[in-house]
Z-matrix of the N, CA and C atoms (Angstrom, degrees):
N
C 1 1.430
C 2 1.533 1 113.87
N 3 1.307 2 114.34 1 -6.45
C 4 1.523 3 119.93 2 176.22
C 5 1.414 4 114.66 3 -65.74
N 6 1.322 5 119.82 4 -37.39
C 7 1.463 6 124.97 5 -178.21
C 8 1.532 7 110.17 6 -120.79
N 9 1.299 8 117.12 7 92.72
C 10 1.480 9 118.39 8 -178.87
C 11 1.520 10 111.30 9 -60.57
N 12 1.329 11 114.67 10 147.79
C 13 1.452 12 118.03 11 -178.27
C 14 1.554 13 106.96 12 -112.08
N 15 1.311 14 115.08 13 123.62
C 16 1.472 15 122.01 14 178.40
C 17 1.493 16 107.98 15 -95.55
N 18 1.312 17 116.18 16 136.09
C 19 1.453 18 119.10 17 172.42
C 20 1.520 19 109.48 18 -123.25
N 21 1.295 20 115.29 19 151.43
C 22 1.448 21 122.21 20 -179.13
C 23 1.466 22 109.36 21 -112.34
N 24 1.331 23 121.90 22 130.21
C 25 1.400 24 123.94 23 -178.72
C 26 1.517 25 108.84 24 -137.27
N 27 1.328 26 111.24 25 155.80
C 28 1.447 27 117.44 26 173.31
C 29 1.505 28 107.77 27 -70.63
N 30 1.373 29 116.38 28 141.45
C 31 1.434 30 122.46 29 178.85
C 32 1.535 31 110.64 30 -61.26
N 33 1.311 32 116.75 31 120.03
C 34 1.503 33 119.68 32 -177.56
C 35 1.501 34 113.05 33 -76.52
N 36 1.324 35 120.17 34 -12.97
C 37 1.478 36 121.10 35 -174.76
C 38 1.512 37 112.83 36 -95.32
N 39 1.306 38 118.09 37 -11.92
C 40 1.514 39 119.45 38 -175.11
C 41 1.502 40 108.45 39 -142.11
N 42 1.343 41 113.48 40 169.10
C 43 1.454 42 121.01 41 179.02
C 44 1.498 43 113.95 42 -96.45
N 45 1.358 44 114.92 43 8.97
C 46 1.481 45 117.23 44 -177.37
C 47 1.511 46 108.51 45 -72.48
N 48 1.314 47 113.24 46 169.53
C 49 1.464 48 122.83 47 179.05
C 50 1.552 49 110.33 48 -87.35
N 51 1.312 50 116.35 49 4.55
C 52 1.469 51 118.53 50 -179.93
C 53 1.437 52 113.10 51 -64.29
N 54 1.338 53 116.75 52 159.94
C 55 1.487 54 120.77 53 178.96
C 56 1.517 55 108.30 54 -124.37
N 57 1.291 56 115.62 55 154.64
C 58 1.447 57 119.51 56 173.13
C 59 1.501 58 110.42 57 -118.99
N 60 1.246 59 117.87 58 143.40
C 61 1.484 60 121.75 59 177.45
C 62 1.579 61 108.28 60 -105.12
N 63 1.276 62 112.41 61 134.45
C 64 1.484 63 118.15 62 -178.35
C 65 1.573 64 108.12 63 -131.11
N 66 1.300 65 111.50 64 132.62
C 67 1.449 66 116.96 65 172.55
C 68 1.487 67 107.49 66 -93.98
N 69 1.294 68 117.33 67 97.42
C 70 1.523 69 121.24 68 -171.14
C 71 1.485 70 112.89 69 -62.04
N 72 1.352 71 117.67 70 -39.59
C 73 1.465 72 117.23 71 -178.34
C 74 1.515 73 110.28 72 -68.06
N 75 1.308 74 119.34 73 -33.14
C 76 1.483 75 122.74 74 176.89
C 77 1.513 76 110.05 75 -66.86
N 78 1.327 77 116.76 76 -41.98
C 79 1.470 78 119.27 77 177.14
C 80 1.477 79 112.63 78 -62.39
N 81 1.261 80 115.60 79 -40.96
C 82 1.535 81 119.99 80 176.87
C 83 1.480 82 110.50 81 -60.83
N 84 1.318 83 115.41 82 -49.16
C 85 1.465 84 120.50 83 179.68
C 86 1.524 85 112.53 84 -61.08
N 87 1.334 86 116.26 85 -45.71
C 88 1.436 87 121.53 86 179.67
C 89 1.612 88 107.04 87 -59.59
N 90 1.301 89 119.33 88 -43.21
C 91 1.436 90 125.02 89 -178.97
C 92 1.512 91 108.70 90 -61.54
N 93 1.329 92 119.34 91 -44.03
C 94 1.449 93 120.67 92 179.34
C 95 1.484 94 110.57 93 -63.59
N 96 1.340 95 116.20 94 -41.89
C 97 1.523 96 119.65 95 -177.75
C 98 1.510 97 109.20 96 -65.95
N 99 1.253 98 120.17 97 -39.55
C 100 1.479 99 123.16 98 176.81
C 101 1.516 100 110.82 99 -60.98
N 102 1.319 101 113.84 100 -44.73
C 103 1.517 102 116.50 101 -179.49
C 104 1.550 103 109.49 102 -64.94
N 105 1.305 104 118.84 103 -40.52
C 106 1.385 105 123.24 104 179.53
C 107 1.562 106 113.72 105 -63.26
N 108 1.388 107 111.95 106 -42.29
C 109 1.514 108 117.57 107 177.31
C 110 1.444 109 109.19 108 -67.12
N 111 1.332 110 122.08 109 -39.19
C 112 1.439 111 122.94 110 179.98
C 113 1.552 112 110.72 111 -65.61
N 114 1.324 113 116.00 112 -36.26
C 115 1.481 114 117.00 113 176.90
C 116 1.552 115 111.15 114 -67.44
N 117 1.299 116 113.78 115 -37.87
C 118 1.528 117 116.55 116 178.78
C 119 1.559 118 109.98 117 -66.25
N 120 1.318 119 115.22 118 -44.78
C 121 1.463 120 119.90 119 178.85
C 122 1.546 121 111.55 120 -59.29
N 123 1.337 122 114.73 121 -44.54
C 124 1.505 123 115.90 122 178.45
C 125 1.499 124 111.20 123 -61.00
N 126 1.337 125 116.62 124 -43.72
C 127 1.498 126 121.69 125 177.87
C 128 1.540 127 111.68 126 -54.73
N 129 1.344 128 114.44 127 -49.48
C 130 1.457 129 119.12 128 -177.82
C 131 1.488 130 110.41 129 -68.75
N 132 1.298 131 121.95 130 -37.71
C 133 1.478 132 123.75 131 176.16
C 134 1.552 133 110.21 132 -62.02
N 135 1.323 134 116.54 133 -39.74
C 136 1.461 135 121.10 134 -179.76
C 137 1.555 136 107.87 135 -67.09
N 138 1.347 137 118.41 136 -37.83
C 139 1.368 138 119.89 137 177.10
C 140 1.554 139 114.73 138 -68.65
N 141 1.317 140 116.59 139 -37.27
C 142 1.419 141 120.38 140 173.80
C 143 1.534 142 112.65 141 -60.43
N 144 1.396 143 114.90 142 -42.86
C 145 1.419 144 118.19 143 178.31
C 146 1.529 145 111.54 144 -63.72
N 147 1.340 146 116.82 145 -40.04
C 148 1.494 147 117.16 146 178.85
C 149 1.560 148 108.87 147 -64.12
N 150 1.296 149 117.32 148 -46.43
C 151 1.460 150 118.99 149 179.25
C 152 1.462 151 115.84 150 -58.59
N 153 1.317 152 115.18 151 -38.00
C 154 1.464 153 124.07 152 177.38
C 155 1.510 154 110.90 153 -61.25
N 156 1.375 155 115.71 154 -46.22
C 157 1.450 156 120.53 155 178.38
C 158 1.524 157 111.78 156 -65.41
N 159 1.327 158 116.61 157 -40.88
C 160 1.489 159 120.49 158 174.84
C 161 1.509 160 111.38 159 -61.22
N 162 1.337 161 119.53 160 -42.33
C 163 1.385 162 121.79 161 178.71
C 164 1.533 163 115.65 162 -60.31
N 165 1.391 164 113.68 163 -44.25
C 166 1.428 165 120.74 164 176.60
C 167 1.518 166 111.99 165 -62.15
N 168 1.285 167 115.78 166 -40.84
C 169 1.488 168 122.39 167 -177.97
C 170 1.573 169 108.39 168 -65.82
N 171 1.330 170 115.17 169 -46.25
C 172 1.457 171 118.61 170 -177.45
C 173 1.544 172 112.02 171 -66.96
N 174 1.378 173 114.42 172 -34.25
C 175 1.438 174 118.72 173 177.45
C 176 1.509 175 113.07 174 -68.05
N 177 1.347 176 114.68 175 -37.08
C 178 1.467 177 120.81 176 173.58
C 179 1.519 178 113.49 177 -62.59
N 180 1.366 179 114.40 178 -47.39
C 181 1.423 180 118.94 179 177.50
C 182 1.510 181 115.75 180 -60.99
N 183 1.337 182 114.09 181 -38.25
C 184 1.464 183 121.40 182 177.37
C 185 1.508 184 110.50 183 -61.06
N 186 1.298 185 114.36 184 -49.40
C 187 1.563 186 120.55 185 -179.98
C 188 1.483 187 109.08 186 -62.67
N 189 1.360 188 116.61 187 -45.25
C 190 1.477 189 120.42 188 -179.02
C 191 1.532 190 113.71 189 -62.29
N 192 1.307 191 117.56 190 -39.76
C 193 1.458 192 121.13 191 -171.75
C 194 1.553 193 110.71 192 -79.71
N 195 1.308 194 115.08 193 -46.11
C 196 1.495 195 113.46 194 -175.80
C 197 1.482 196 118.29 195 -116.77
N 198 1.327 197 113.55 196 6.20
C 199 1.426 198 114.89 197 -176.29
C 200 1.523 199 118.24 198 63.36
N 201 1.332 200 110.79 199 18.33
C 202 1.469 201 118.65 200 179.58
C 203 1.505 202 112.05 201 -65.64
N 204 1.337 203 113.10 202 133.93
C 205 1.483 204 116.58 203 177.39
C 206 1.472 205 110.36 204 -74.81
N 207 1.315 206 114.34 205 135.34
C 208 1.429 207 121.81 206 -177.68
C 209 1.514 208 109.52 207 -97.66
N 210 1.225 209 120.92 208 116.23
C 211 1.507 210 122.19 209 175.86
C 212 1.564 211 106.80 210 -98.12
N 213 1.273 212 116.27 211 122.12
C 214 1.422 213 120.61 212 -177.96
C 215 1.552 214 106.64 213 -73.44
N 216 1.323 215 116.28 214 130.06
C 217 1.455 216 120.11 215 175.60
C 218 1.486 217 112.40 216 -75.50
N 219 1.330 218 116.98 217 168.22
C 220 1.445 219 121.91 218 177.25
C 221 1.478 220 111.55 219 -79.84
N 222 1.345 221 117.23 220 -9.94
C 223 1.476 222 118.95 221 179.96
C 224 1.564 223 108.02 222 -78.58
N 225 1.270 224 113.76 223 133.35
C 226 1.451 225 119.61 224 177.95
C 227 1.552 226 110.42 225 -71.83
N 228 1.291 227 119.64 226 133.17
C 229 1.413 228 122.23 227 -168.21
C 230 1.592 229 110.60 228 -98.26
N 231 1.253 230 119.92 229 -21.64
C 232 1.475 231 115.72 230 -176.86
C 233 1.535 232 109.32 231 -125.51
N 234 1.318 233 114.15 232 160.92
C 235 1.499 234 114.89 233 178.12
C 236 1.473 235 111.19 234 -69.70
N 237 1.308 236 118.82 235 -28.62
C 238 1.485 237 119.90 236 176.38
C 239 1.525 238 112.57 237 -57.93
N 240 1.331 239 115.24 238 -42.49
C 241 1.479 240 120.90 239 -179.21
C 242 1.539 241 110.08 240 -63.66
N 243 1.327 242 112.91 241 -37.88
C 244 1.482 243 118.72 242 -174.80
C 245 1.507 244 107.67 243 -72.14
N 246 1.332 245 115.83 244 -40.12
C 247 1.505 246 119.75 245 177.94
C 248 1.489 247 114.33 246 -66.12
N 249 1.294 248 114.43 247 -34.95
C 250 1.468 249 123.53 248 -174.32
C 251 1.470 250 114.60 249 -64.39
């Protein structure tokens, strides 16, 4: 990675004589970073889903056990509500 290699290729999207320069090592590194970030995002989304289910379960148990009134907070509790 100390000496990036530039390659020159014919543009695959058009018939012009133009050329595009690509730094292949940078593209590979960028691809690996994107994959790692996607893995981290999926892990965090799974954790949010688990915590949301736990919250709903605990709220249900609290209402069931003591008849405590549940006041919904203004904070949105699920990713679906945030996206909506």
